[in-house]
N, C-alpha and C positions, 0 to 999 in steps of 0.2 A: 489389507494392511495400508495400501496407499490412501484410502479414504479416511482411515483413522489418523494418519499423519497429517493429511490435509485439514481434517477437522481440528486437530490440535493446533496447527499453525493458524487457522482462522480464529480459533478461540483466543490464542495468545495475542493475535493482532487486534481483535476486538477489545479485549481487556486493556491492552496498552493504549488503544485509541481513546478509551473512556477514562483511563486513570492518569495518563501523562499530562503534565502541566506545561511542558515546553513544546514548541513547534517541531523540534528535531525528533523528539520521542514520538510525536504523533505521525511524523513522516515515516519513521522506521516501522511503526505499527501498520500503517497503510501499505507499505511494501510487503509486510508479512501476509496481509489479507490477499494481495494480488498474487503472491507466491502460492497460497493455498488454492486460489482459483485456477491457476495454471496447472498445478499438480492434479486437481480434479479433472480438468480437461484431458490431460495426458492419460490418467488412469481409466477414465471412461472410454477414451479412444482405444486404448490397449485391449480392453476386454469386450467392447461392444461393436466397434466399427471395423469393417474389413479393410479400410484404407488407412494406413498409419499417418498419411500426410495431413489429414484434417486436424487431428489433435496438435500436431507440431505447428501448423499454421496458427491455430488459436494461441498456443504458447508464445510464439514469436510476436503475435499482435499484442498480447498482454505485456511482454517485455518492452515493446516499443511504447506502449501506453504508460508503463511504470517509469520509463526513462523521461518521457515528456512531463509526467506528473512531478517527478523529482526535480527537474530543471525549473519548472514554474514555481514549485513550492519553495525551493531554495532561494529563488530571486525574491519572492515575497518575504521570506524570513530575513534576508539581508536588508530589504527596505524597512521592515518593522524594526530591526535592530538599529539601523541608522537613525530612525526617528525617535525611538523610545529608549535606546541603550539597554534593552532587555529582550529576551526571546520568550519570556513568560506569557502565557495566553491571557492572563488577567489584565495586563496593561492595555492592549488594543481594544478591549471591550469598553473602555471608558471614552472612546472616541465620540465626538458630537458631530452631527450633521449628516 
């Protein structure tokens, strides 16, 4: 059941990453993908590994990675908004240089 939920989260995240046109939507979709990976680590650790600390360490590492990714992505989104007055992904594609 855990793997089915993780696969659904990953599928939703991948679909959102490919379909969203704004940076905020893409950021939320990337967070869903990281949640699915964390859930997979916890599920495999629960049923396959004798030591419960290993999966928890991976989950904490993924949470830290997600926090760093969110901070960097939000700073990029703010910089793009200040320059182009839009967070649509089509506008920065037209950059030259």
